[in-house]
Backbone as a chain_set.jsonl record, in Angstrom:
{"seq": "XXXXXXXXXXXXXXXXXXXXXXXXXXXXXXXXXXXXXXXXXXXXXXXXXXXXXXXXXXXXXXXXXXXXXXXXXXXXXX", "coords": {"N": [[92.074, 207.344, -7.458], [93.993, 205.762, -9.965], [97.277, 206.645, -11.029], [98.173, 207.47, -14.33], [100.4, 205.568, -16.259], [103.084, 206.807, -17.942], [103.94, 206.379, -21.323], [106.311, 207.347, -22.397], [107.95, 207.447, -20.166], [108.286, 204.743, -19.576], [109.583, 203.945, -21.928], [111.972, 205.37, -21.626], [113.17, 204.129, -19.377], [113.509, 201.581, -20.451], [115.27, 202.169, -22.603], [117.528, 203.195, -21.233], [118.207, 201.354, -19.181], [117.489, 198.665, -19.719], [117.641, 197.868, -22.477], [120.497, 198.088, -23.142], [121.54, 195.917, -21.663], [120.244, 193.72, -22.876], [121.115, 193.98, -25.529], [123.794, 193.404, -25.25], [123.777, 190.682, -25.223], [122.994, 190.072, -27.756], [120.334, 190.591, -28.263], [117.181, 192.411, -28.209], [114.562, 194.741, -27.353], [111.138, 195.544, -27.734], [108.755, 197.98, -27.127], [105.427, 197.394, -26.899], [102.837, 198.058, -25.903], [101.309, 200.195, -23.462], [99.081, 199.682, -21.106], [97.031, 200.829, -18.844], [98.194, 199.555, -15.932], [99.691, 197.544, -16.993], [102.324, 196.355, -18.905], [103.221, 195.73, -22.201], [105.559, 193.939, -23.999], [107.949, 193.009, -26.562], [110.385, 190.655, -26.947], [113.229, 190.618, -28.976], [115.505, 189.613, -31.639], [118.31, 187.706, -30.543], [117.226, 187.275, -28.048], [114.533, 186.858, -28.489], [114.213, 184.254, -29.404], [115.356, 182.721, -27.502], [115.56, 180.082, -25.117], [115.486, 180.871, -22.493], [114.0, 183.149, -22.366], [111.594, 183.784, -20.98], [112.43, 183.852, -18.348], [114.236, 185.965, -18.524], [112.422, 187.974, -19.101], [110.863, 188.12, -16.715], [112.748, 188.177, -14.47], [114.555, 190.054, -15.334], [113.605, 192.244, -17.21], [110.941, 192.897, -16.157], [111.538, 193.213, -13.4], [113.385, 195.375, -13.399], [111.85, 197.426, -14.617], [109.766, 197.697, -12.713], [111.257, 198.54, -10.561], [111.981, 201.16, -11.239], [109.52, 202.232, -11.937], [107.201, 201.895, -9.88], [104.414, 201.635, -9.994], [103.724, 199.838, -11.939], [102.062, 196.863, -12.63], [102.38, 194.387, -13.953], [104.526, 192.834, -16.453], [104.191, 191.803, -19.699], [105.002, 189.438, -22.143], [104.762, 189.45, -25.665]], "CA": [[92.268, 207.082, -8.882], [95.363, 205.386, -10.291], [98.018, 207.534, -11.911], [98.455, 206.855, -15.628], [101.819, 205.34, -16.525], [103.469, 207.451, -19.203], [104.683, 205.532, -22.256], [107.659, 207.901, -22.538], [108.707, 207.061, -18.967], [108.611, 203.33, -19.77], [110.589, 203.901, -22.993], [113.226, 205.888, -21.076], [113.757, 203.072, -18.544], [113.943, 200.531, -21.381], [116.449, 202.646, -23.335], [118.683, 203.438, -20.37], [118.557, 200.292, -18.233], [117.179, 197.3, -20.164], [118.149, 197.612, -23.833], [121.936, 197.782, -23.178], [121.73, 194.571, -21.121], [119.801, 192.758, -23.887], [121.98, 194.095, -26.716], [125.058, 192.741, -24.932], [123.578, 189.258, -25.531], [122.509, 189.933, -29.126], [118.887, 190.755, -28.331], [116.614, 193.751, -28.096], [113.202, 194.756, -26.818], [110.233, 196.494, -28.376], [107.587, 198.304, -26.315], [104.233, 197.218, -27.723], [101.676, 198.78, -25.381], [101.169, 200.51, -22.045], [97.636, 199.704, -20.885], [96.87, 201.018, -17.407], [99.418, 199.184, -15.216], [100.247, 196.367, -17.662], [103.237, 196.729, -19.982], [103.41, 194.643, -23.17], [106.811, 194.078, -24.729], [108.351, 191.878, -27.394], [111.822, 190.428, -26.996], [113.601, 190.354, -30.362], [116.885, 189.179, -31.828], [118.662, 186.472, -29.845], [116.334, 187.12, -26.884], [113.216, 186.415, -28.931], [114.17, 182.807, -29.614], [116.107, 182.079, -26.428], [114.724, 179.302, -24.2], [115.461, 181.554, -21.199], [113.362, 184.45, -22.552], [110.608, 184.057, -19.928], [113.211, 184.231, -17.17], [114.722, 187.32, -18.809], [111.269, 188.868, -18.998], [110.463, 188.265, -15.3], [113.844, 188.54, -13.565], [115.289, 191.197, -15.874], [112.781, 193.348, -17.702], [109.891, 193.278, -15.205], [112.162, 193.669, -12.157], [113.96, 196.708, -13.617], [110.757, 198.383, -14.831], [109.081, 197.928, -11.436], [112.171, 199.281, -9.698], [111.919, 202.57, -11.616], [108.114, 202.642, -12.035], [106.526, 200.951, -8.976], [102.984, 201.493, -10.303], [103.538, 198.748, -12.897], [101.567, 195.628, -12.034], [103.08, 193.27, -14.586], [105.076, 192.976, -17.795], [103.75, 190.647, -20.479], [105.652, 189.246, -23.439], [103.842, 189.122, -26.766]], "C": [[93.75, 206.793, -9.161], [95.977, 206.404, -11.243], [98.348, 206.785, -13.195], [99.964, 206.727, -15.821], [102.135, 205.904, -17.907], [104.324, 206.509, -20.059], [106.127, 206.026, -22.394], [108.542, 207.537, -21.349], [109.166, 205.604, -19.084], [109.719, 203.205, -20.822], [111.957, 204.358, -22.484], [113.928, 204.822, -20.23], [114.28, 201.942, -19.429], [115.241, 200.949, -22.073], [117.7, 202.731, -22.456], [119.14, 202.224, -19.57], [118.359, 198.864, -18.741], [117.815, 196.987, -21.517], [119.653, 197.324, -23.856], [122.251, 196.366, -22.686], [121.36, 193.51, -22.178], [120.705, 192.78, -25.115], [123.326, 193.415, -26.484], [124.991, 191.247, -25.237], [122.998, 189.038, -26.924], [121.005, 190.077, -29.282], [118.467, 192.204, -28.273], [115.197, 193.608, -27.556], [112.398, 195.841, -27.516], [109.048, 196.716, -27.438], [106.365, 198.262, -27.22], [103.087, 198.096, -27.225], [101.819, 199.036, -23.881], [99.676, 200.657, -21.815], [97.394, 199.667, -19.383], [98.165, 200.631, -16.708], [100.054, 197.903, -15.753], [101.094, 196.847, -18.847], [103.415, 195.523, -20.889], [104.668, 194.941, -23.972], [107.046, 192.848, -25.594], [109.872, 191.804, -27.352], [112.171, 190.021, -28.421], [115.062, 189.938, -30.433], [117.128, 187.86, -31.111], [117.73, 186.215, -28.662], [114.957, 186.583, -27.275], [113.1, 184.907, -29.07], [114.897, 182.031, -28.514], [115.171, 181.287, -25.506], [114.604, 179.952, -22.815], [114.704, 182.889, -21.267], [112.323, 184.781, -21.474], [111.298, 184.463, -18.63], [113.748, 185.653, -17.336], [113.596, 188.326, -18.629], [110.921, 189.14, -17.539], [111.583, 188.832, -14.424], [114.639, 189.752, -14.043], [114.386, 192.371, -16.156], [111.76, 193.813, -16.659], [110.493, 193.851, -13.912], [112.692, 195.098, -12.296], [112.857, 197.745, -13.804], [110.039, 198.713, -13.523], [109.957, 198.716, -10.459], [112.068, 200.786, -9.965], [110.495, 203.116, -11.68], [107.282, 201.669, -11.202], [105.04, 200.733, -9.258], [102.693, 200.346, -11.258], [103.141, 197.482, -12.155], [102.28, 194.417, -12.622], [103.573, 193.638, -15.973], [104.774, 191.685, -18.529], [104.509, 190.606, -21.792], [104.623, 188.874, -24.484], [104.616, 188.593, -27.957]], "O": [[94.637, 207.485, -8.66], [95.313, 206.945, -12.128], [98.75, 205.622, -13.163], [100.711, 207.673, -15.573], [101.525, 205.521, -18.906], [105.297, 205.925, -19.583], [107.054, 205.223, -22.496], [109.747, 207.34, -21.507], [110.299, 205.274, -18.732], [110.677, 202.455, -20.635], [112.983, 203.796, -22.868], [115.138, 204.631, -20.35], [115.363, 201.409, -19.189], [116.199, 200.177, -22.124], [118.796, 202.38, -22.891], [120.332, 202.074, -19.305], [119.002, 197.942, -18.239], [118.457, 195.949, -21.677], [120.064, 196.385, -24.538], [123.128, 195.697, -23.232], [122.077, 192.524, -22.35], [121.025, 191.733, -25.677], [123.931, 192.904, -27.426], [126.018, 190.615, -25.482], [122.557, 187.933, -27.241], [120.456, 189.722, -30.325], [119.301, 193.11, -28.286], [114.705, 192.502, -27.334], [112.913, 196.911, -27.842], [108.41, 195.758, -27.003], [106.281, 199.009, -28.194], [102.442, 198.79, -28.01], [102.367, 198.221, -23.138], [99.065, 201.627, -22.265], [97.53, 198.628, -18.737], [99.165, 201.329, -16.877], [100.849, 197.257, -15.07], [100.64, 197.636, -19.675], [103.721, 194.426, -20.422], [104.831, 196.02, -24.54], [106.437, 191.797, -25.396], [110.56, 192.77, -27.681], [111.495, 189.178, -29.012], [115.766, 189.913, -29.423], [116.252, 186.996, -31.076], [117.473, 185.062, -28.313], [114.295, 185.926, -26.471], [112.024, 184.34, -28.878], [115.03, 180.811, -28.601], [114.099, 181.778, -25.153], [113.704, 179.606, -22.05], [114.764, 183.677, -20.323], [112.187, 185.944, -21.094], [110.802, 185.321, -17.899], [113.717, 186.447, -16.396], [113.798, 189.403, -18.068], [110.704, 190.293, -17.168], [111.397, 189.832, -13.73], [115.319, 190.404, -13.25], [114.397, 193.37, -15.436], [111.721, 194.995, -16.317], [110.009, 194.858, -13.394], [112.476, 195.932, -11.416], [112.917, 198.826, -13.217], [109.737, 199.876, -13.256], [109.448, 199.471, -9.63], [112.068, 201.588, -9.032], [110.277, 204.315, -11.501], [106.716, 200.72, -11.745], [104.468, 199.743, -8.803], [101.545, 199.92, -11.381], [103.787, 197.079, -11.188], [102.729, 193.532, -11.893], [103.117, 194.604, -16.585], [105.069, 190.598, -18.033], [104.641, 191.622, -22.474], [103.72, 188.079, -24.224], [104.02, 188.262, -28.983]]}, "num_chains": 1, "name": "protein.A"}
């Protein structure tokens, strides 16, 4: 049986490792949902309208989350 990913654990990684990186570029991130091993987030501010947002989502957000929480299968932008 798969271990449930705790929303608080995801929020902690976002707050400590992802949000500062995004805020430095005028953006932010909102955790929308943790459903089994899929994480749904929304990039906001400058990151929400940036043409590079999908790259940020994959190479930044998803990579960092998986580094700290290997059980995560994917991160989806909404």
